[in-house]
C-alpha positions as CSV (number, residue, x, y, z in Angstrom):
1,X,155.8,108.3,72.9
2,X,153.0,108.9,74.3
3,X,153.3,112.8,76.4
4,X,153.8,114.0,79.7
5,X,154.7,117.9,78.4
6,X,152.1,120.6,78.4
7,X,150.5,119.8,75.5
8,X,150.0,116.1,76.0
9,X,148.9,117.2,79.6
10,X,145.9,119.9,77.6
11,X,145.2,117.3,75.1
12,X,143.7,115.1,77.4
13,X,142.4,117.7,79.3
14,X,140.5,118.5,76.0
15,X,139.4,115.2,75.4
16,X,137.9,114.5,79.5
17,X,135.9,117.7,78.4
18,X,134.8,116.5,75.3
19,X,133.8,113.0,76.9
20,X,131.9,114.8,79.8
21,X,130.1,117.1,77.1
22,X,128.7,113.8,75.4
23,X,127.4,112.5,78.9
24,X,130.5,110.1,80.1
25,X,130.6,110.0,83.5
26,X,134.4,108.6,83.1
27,X,136.8,109.4,81.1
28,X,140.9,107.6,81.3
29,X,144.3,107.4,78.9
30,X,146.4,104.9,78.8
31,X,149.5,104.7,76.6
32,X,149.5,102.0,74.3
33,X,152.8,100.0,75.9
34,X,151.1,99.1,79.0
35,X,148.8,96.8,75.7
36,X,152.5,95.3,74.8
37,X,151.6,91.4,76.6
38,X,148.0,91.6,74.8
39,X,147.8,89.0,71.6
40,X,147.7,90.6,68.1
41,X,144.3,90.4,67.7
42,X,142.9,92.4,71.0
43,X,146.4,94.8,70.7
44,X,145.8,98.7,70.3
45,X,149.0,98.7,68.7
46,X,148.5,95.4,65.7
47,X,144.6,96.4,65.2
48,X,146.5,100.7,64.6
49,X,149.9,100.6,63.8
50,X,150.6,104.3,64.5
51,X,148.2,103.9,68.6
52,X,149.9,105.7,70.6
53,X,147.3,106.7,73.4
54,X,143.8,104.3,74.5
55,X,141.3,106.3,76.0
56,X,138.2,104.8,78.0
57,X,135.1,106.6,78.8
58,X,132.6,104.8,81.1
59,X,128.8,105.3,81.9
60,X,127.1,105.3,85.3
61,X,124.8,101.8,85.2
62,X,121.3,102.1,86.5
63,X,121.6,100.5,89.9
64,X,118.3,100.1,90.1
65,X,117.6,97.6,88.0
66,X,119.6,95.2,89.6
67,X,117.2,95.0,91.8
68,X,114.6,94.4,89.7
69,X,112.5,90.8,89.7
70,X,113.1,90.3,86.1
71,X,116.3,90.5,83.5
72,X,114.2,92.7,81.4
73,X,115.4,97.3,82.8
74,X,118.6,95.1,82.7
75,X,118.7,94.8,79.1
76,X,116.8,97.9,78.2
77,X,119.6,99.7,80.0
78,X,122.6,97.9,78.5
79,X,121.3,98.1,75.3
80,X,120.8,102.4,76.0
81,X,124.6,102.7,77.8
82,X,125.8,100.8,74.4
83,X,124.0,103.2,71.8
84,X,125.6,106.3,74.4
85,X,128.8,104.4,75.0
86,X,129.1,104.1,70.8
87,X,127.7,107.9,70.2
88,X,130.8,108.8,73.0
89,X,133.2,106.6,71.0
90,X,132.1,108.0,67.7
91,X,132.6,111.2,69.0
92,X,135.2,111.3,71.1
93,X,137.2,109.4,67.2
94,X,135.9,112.3,65.2
95,X,136.7,115.0,67.9
96,X,140.6,113.9,67.5
97,X,140.3,113.7,63.8
98,X,139.4,117.2,63.6
99,X,143.0,117.8,65.2
100,X,144.7,115.9,62.5
101,X,144.6,112.5,64.4
102,X,143.8,108.5,63.9
103,X,140.9,108.0,66.4
104,X,139.1,104.2,66.6
105,X,136.2,103.5,68.4
106,X,136.1,99.9,69.4
107,X,132.4,99.1,70.4
108,X,130.8,98.4,73.8
109,X,128.8,95.3,72.8
110,X,129.3,93.9,69.4
111,X,130.7,93.3,66.7
112,X,133.5,91.1,67.9
113,X,136.6,88.4,67.7
114,X,137.0,85.0,68.6
115,X,140.5,84.6,70.3
116,X,141.6,80.8,68.8
117,X,144.6,81.0,71.4
118,X,141.9,82.1,74.8
119,X,139.1,79.8,72.4
120,X,137.0,82.9,73.6
121,X,134.7,85.8,72.1
122,X,135.9,89.2,72.4
123,X,135.7,93.0,71.8
124,X,138.2,94.5,69.8
125,X,139.8,95.4,72.7
126,X,139.0,93.8,76.2
127,X,137.5,97.1,77.8
128,X,137.9,95.4,81.3
129,X,142.0,95.7,80.5
130,X,141.9,99.0,78.8
131,X,139.9,100.9,81.7
132,X,141.9,99.1,84.2
133,X,144.9,100.2,82.2
134,X,143.9,103.9,82.2
135,X,143.1,104.0,85.4
136,X,139.9,104.2,85.7
137,X,139.5,100.9,88.1
138,X,140.5,97.5,89.0
139,X,139.0,93.6,87.2
140,X,137.1,92.2,90.6
141,X,136.9,88.3,90.9
142,X,133.7,88.5,89.3
143,X,135.8,89.6,86.1
144,X,134.7,93.2,85.8
145,X,136.3,96.1,85.9
146,X,135.4,97.8,90.3
147,X,135.9,101.4,90.1
148,X,135.7,103.9,93.3
149,X,133.3,105.4,92.0
150,X,130.8,103.1,90.9
151,X,132.3,99.3,91.5
152,X,131.2,97.5,88.7
153,X,128.3,99.2,87.8
154,X,129.8,101.5,84.9
155,X,129.3,100.6,80.8
156,X,132.8,100.7,79.2
157,X,133.8,102.3,75.6
158,X,137.5,103.0,73.9
159,X,138.6,104.5,70.7
160,X,142.2,103.9,70.7
161,X,144.1,106.8,68.8
162,X,147.4,108.5,67.9
163,X,147.1,111.0,69.7
164,X,149.7,111.2,72.0
165,X,148.8,112.4,75.1
166,X,149.7,112.3,79.2
167,X,148.0,108.8,80.8
168,X,146.2,108.6,83.7
169,X,147.1,106.2,86.8
170,X,146.6,102.7,87.1
171,X,145.1,102.1,90.0
172,X,146.9,98.8,92.5
173,X,144.5,98.5,95.6
174,X,143.0,95.4,94.8
175,X,138.9,95.8,95.9
176,X,138.1,91.8,96.2
177,X,139.3,90.4,100.0
178,X,141.1,87.6,99.7
179,X,138.2,85.2,101.3
180,X,135.6,86.4,99.5
181,X,133.4,84.4,97.8
182,X,130.2,86.3,97.3
183,X,130.0,86.6,93.7
184,X,131.5,82.9,93.1
185,X,128.6,81.7,95.3
186,X,126.1,83.9,93.9
187,X,126.4,82.7,90.0
188,X,123.6,80.5,89.3
189,X,126.1,78.0,86.6
190,X,129.7,78.7,88.3
191,X,130.6,80.5,85.9
192,X,133.3,82.2,88.0
193,X,136.1,80.9,89.5
194,X,138.4,83.5,90.9
195,X,140.6,84.0,88.1
196,X,140.8,85.7,85.0
197,X,137.6,84.7,83.1
198,X,134.5,83.3,83.4
199,X,132.9,80.6,82.0
200,X,131.7,81.9,79.0
201,X,129.4,78.9,77.1
202,X,128.2,78.6,81.0
203,X,126.6,82.1,81.8
204,X,126.0,82.8,77.8
205,X,123.6,79.7,77.9
206,X,121.7,81.0,80.6
207,X,121.8,84.8,80.1
208,X,120.5,84.6,76.9
209,X,119.0,80.8,77.4
210,X,115.5,79.9,77.5
211,X,116.1,79.4,81.8
212,X,114.2,82.6,83.9
213,X,113.2,83.7,80.5
214,X,116.8,84.6,79.1
215,X,118.2,88.1,78.9
């Protein structure tokens, strides 16, 4: 059971302090029971049966990369942040292991799993859902996490751990006005429909294919 007593709050504070030392811009904690409706393949409690908490960290994405006339700067930032995220989650995992807990980094981009039921490729866990459960933000119509501080310009990582810690409160405010369609209408391949998932096939054929240089 996730602890909300002084020991649980103190440990949560220590983890967040360590995350800050590792350069993370955001850090939140979710109790593992918030993931009860996730499929086994991406359920933290199935990945680590002793799991009590999921720690989610975020690095701010370089906003200037989205203004470039080429996708290359965005890709450079994405690759660099992915390395930083993995280094941070590995560092937090070592920190917790030294304190006597089990801790598993989940990966910023890959390796990935394929969920046959959903027909989608996904990380070890859904980082966007984990971030939502850890109180970092909510998921918008663009299927991205939207944070109060940085909008959707963040790169995510997570640690599954046996450490029981005080959880963060969920953010309930929906960032998207009901009638807004900016992201759906802007998508060049119409991979968004306002639902919880994008059309990965359409998106990836454009993002990683030969159209406009790919990447």
